[in-house]
C-alpha positions in Angstrom: 66.5 -1.7 29.4 65.6 2.2 29.7 63.7 3.3 32.4 61.4 6.1 33.1 59.1 7.9 35.7 55.5 9.9 35.9 55.6 13.4 36.0 53.1 15.2 36.9 51.8 18.1 35.2 50.2 21.4 36.3 46.9 22.1 36.1 46.8 24.7 33.0 42.9 25.0 33.0 43.3 26.0 37.3 39.7 22.9 36.9 42.1 21.2 39.5 42.7 18.1 37.8 46.2 17.0 37.5 47.5 14.7 35.2 50.3 12.1 35.1 53.1 11.6 32.0 55.8 9.2 31.3 59.6 10.6 31.2 62.3 8.7 29.9 65.4 8.3 32.3 68.1 9.6 30.8 71.3 7.1 31.2 73.4 9.6 29.9 74.8 10.7 26.4 75.9 7.8 23.6 79.1 10.0 21.6 80.5 9.0 19.0 82.8 7.2 19.9 80.4 4.4 21.0 78.4 4.4 18.0 81.6 4.1 15.8 82.7 1.3 17.9 79.0 -0.3 17.9 78.7 0.4 14.2 82.3 -1.1 13.8 81.0 -3.9 15.9 77.6 -4.7 14.0 79.5 -4.4 9.8 83.1 -4.1 8.5 83.9 -0.5 8.9 86.5 0.2 11.3 85.5 3.0 14.3 88.0 5.4 12.1 86.1 4.7 9.0 82.7 5.6 11.0 83.5 8.9 12.5 85.0 10.3 8.9 81.6 9.0 7.2 79.7 10.5 10.6 81.8 14.1 10.1 81.4 14.1 6.2 78.0 13.8 6.7 77.5 16.7 9.5 79.3 19.0 7.3 77.0 18.3 4.2 73.7 18.6 6.0 75.2 21.8 7.6 76.1 22.6 4.3 72.6 21.8 3.0 70.6 23.5 5.5 72.7 27.0 4.8 72.3 26.5 0.9 68.5 26.8 2.2 67.6 23.2 1.9 65.6 20.8 3.8 68.2 18.0 4.1 66.0 14.5 4.4 68.7 11.0 5.2 65.8 8.1 5.0 65.4 6.4 8.2 66.6 9.4 10.5 65.0 12.6 9.8 65.0 16.2 7.9 67.1 18.8 9.3 66.4 22.7 8.5 67.5 25.8 9.2 65.9 28.2 12.2 67.2 32.1 11.6 67.5 34.7 13.9 68.6 38.1 14.8 72.9 39.1 15.2 73.5 39.7 18.9 72.8 43.3 19.6 70.2 44.0 16.5 66.6 44.7 17.6 63.8 43.3 15.6 62.4 44.9 12.7 58.4 46.4 13.6 56.0 44.8 11.8 55.1 48.7 10.5 57.3 51.4 9.6 61.2 51.4 11.1 64.2 49.7 10.0 64.2 47.2 7.9 66.3 44.5 8.5 68.9 43.1 5.7 70.5 40.0 5.1 73.7 41.5 7.2 71.4 41.5 10.3 70.1 38.1 10.0 72.1 34.3 10.5 71.4 30.7 11.1 70.4 30.3 14.9 69.8 26.8 15.1 69.2 23.8 12.9 65.4 21.4 13.4 65.3 18.3 13.6 61.8 16.1 12.5 62.7 12.3 13.1 61.3 10.2 10.2 58.6 8.0 10.6 60.9 4.7 10.4 63.3 6.1 13.2 60.6 6.3 15.8 59.0 2.8 14.6 62.6 1.0 14.4 63.4 2.7 18.3 59.4 1.5 19.1 60.7 -2.3 18.2 63.4 -1.9 20.1 62.4 -0.5 23.6 62.3 -2.3 26.6 60.4 0.2 29.2 60.3 -0.4 32.9 58.7 2.0 35.1 61.3 2.7 37.7 60.4 4.1 41.7 63.6 5.4 42.6 62.1 9.0 41.5 58.9 10.4 42.8 56.5 12.4 40.5 57.2 15.7 41.3 54.0 17.3 42.4 54.2 21.1 42.1 53.3 23.0 45.3 52.5 26.0 43.9 49.0 26.9 42.3 49.2 28.3 38.9 48.2 32.2 39.8 51.7 31.8 42.3 53.3 30.8 39.5 52.2 33.2 37.1 53.4 36.1 40.4 56.9 34.5 40.7 56.9 34.9 36.5 55.9 38.9 36.6 58.4 39.2 39.7 60.6 37.6 37.4 60.4 40.1 34.9 59.9 43.1 36.8 63.5 43.2 37.8 64.8 41.3 34.5 64.1 41.9 30.7 63.2 38.3 30.1 62.4 34.8 31.5 64.0 31.5 30.2 62.4 28.4 29.7 65.1 27.4 32.6 64.3 30.2 34.6 61.1 29.0 34.8 61.9 26.1 35.6 64.0 27.3 39.0 61.1 29.3 39.7 58.6 27.2 39.9 59.9 23.4 40.6 58.5 22.9 36.7 59.8 20.0 34.6 61.1 21.7 31.5 58.2 20.0 29.1 55.1 21.6 31.7 57.5 24.9 32.3 57.3 25.4 28.4 53.6 25.0 27.8 52.7 26.7 30.7 54.8 29.8 29.8 52.8 29.3 26.2 49.2 29.3 27.8 50.1 32.5 29.3 51.0 34.2 26.3 48.1 32.9 24.3 46.2 34.3 27.4 47.9 37.8 27.0 49.4 37.6 30.2 52.9 37.7 29.0 54.3 38.2 25.6 56.8 36.5 23.6 59.4 37.1 21.4 62.0 34.6 19.2 61.4 30.9 18.1 61.8 27.9 18.9 65.3 27.3 21.0 65.7 30.9 21.0 62.2 32.0 22.4 62.0 33.9 25.7 58.9 35.9 27.5 58.7 39.8 28.1 56.3 41.7 30.0 53.2 42.4 28.2 53.7 46.2 27.6 57.4 45.8 26.1 56.5 43.6 23.4 57.8 45.7 20.0 60.9 46.4 21.7 
């Protein structure tokens, strides 16, 4: 049984309309020990054999994405590499400037896209219960006030992360990320990087 709560999304368009979305309540982390024990109880493999196989699989996935492949495992999903510049290396300018070579670039993360079969299997197994333990979080600040907090933060810092914006505004991570993307699209702030490495900067600092 899994529990969920309804969380409030901020009014992105400033129309005074608020909507709710469901969010799963995490019960914690299921680690490799628990996974190995569960698989072992349902098969002839020992927990040690399961751990060894998972470790070998992880290394093989790392080898595949590092070699430029998208690694697809049926009923689980696809893994691919996302690149980033080494720490301290300035971004390459679109026109002119120093061009970055391979020594300046490295793998910054691994993207995962779940297989449809994994999603369908999870749907067939899930049993959801709405909980009233946590009340929906309702941001008290207006969109303009949240933007002002973001700009004030950027006045004293070189960048703004989603986690920073969550702390400043009280928004959940999903709502905070969506609102920052909206500010970026509207030209109110700028962004650099991608994926989990995406950060936000003052508009006139773009391209630095």
